[in-house]
N, C-alpha and C positions, 0 to 999 in steps of 0.2 A: 397484113394489115395494110390497108390503102387509104386511111383516112384518120383525121384527129377523133373522130366519134370511135372508129376500132380502137384506138390507143385507149381512149378513155373506158371501154368495154374490157380492155386487157388488163388495166389498172385495177379495175372493179373485183377482178378475181383475187387481187391479192389486200382487197379491202381498203383500197384508196381511192377516193373520191377528190377531186382537185377543183374548186372553182373559187376565183379571188373577185371576180366582178372586172377585171383589166385583162383584156385576152392575151396579151404580150406576158404578163405576171404569171397567168394560169399556165401557159405554154412552158415558161421556164421553169414552174414548179413540176411539171410532168416531166421535163427532162431531167431535173435533179433526182425525181423519184425512181426514173428508169435506171439511172446511174447506180443509186443505192442498191436496187434488186440486182442489177448485173454484177457489180462488185461483190454481193452477197451470194453469188451463184445461184440465182432463183430463177433467172431467165436465161434463154439461149442466146448466143450472140447474134444470130441472125435476126431474131427478134429486136433485140437491143439496137442494132444497126438500122434497121428499117423504120423503127420509131423515132429515132433520134433525127435520122434525115428528114423525115416528114416534118417533126416538130420545128427542125431548124429552117426549113424551107418555108413554113406558115410564119415563123416570126419574122422571117426577111419580107413576106408579103405584108404583113400587118405594118412594119416600120416603114415600108414603101410608101404605102397608102396615107401614113399620118405624116 
């Protein structure tokens, strides 16, 4: 995974589509969903860590712009 789009496509494999209308809220919900999948042992550690890192970076960038 190299982008937020990649994470969205990854989550789609689990039947999860998240869009709230607020970019930061959408990212935070994506992070929550990834944590749930990881804790349920449905995704690999590497995928989880990469996705969380990308999401948190994107949240920081969004908050910096606002």
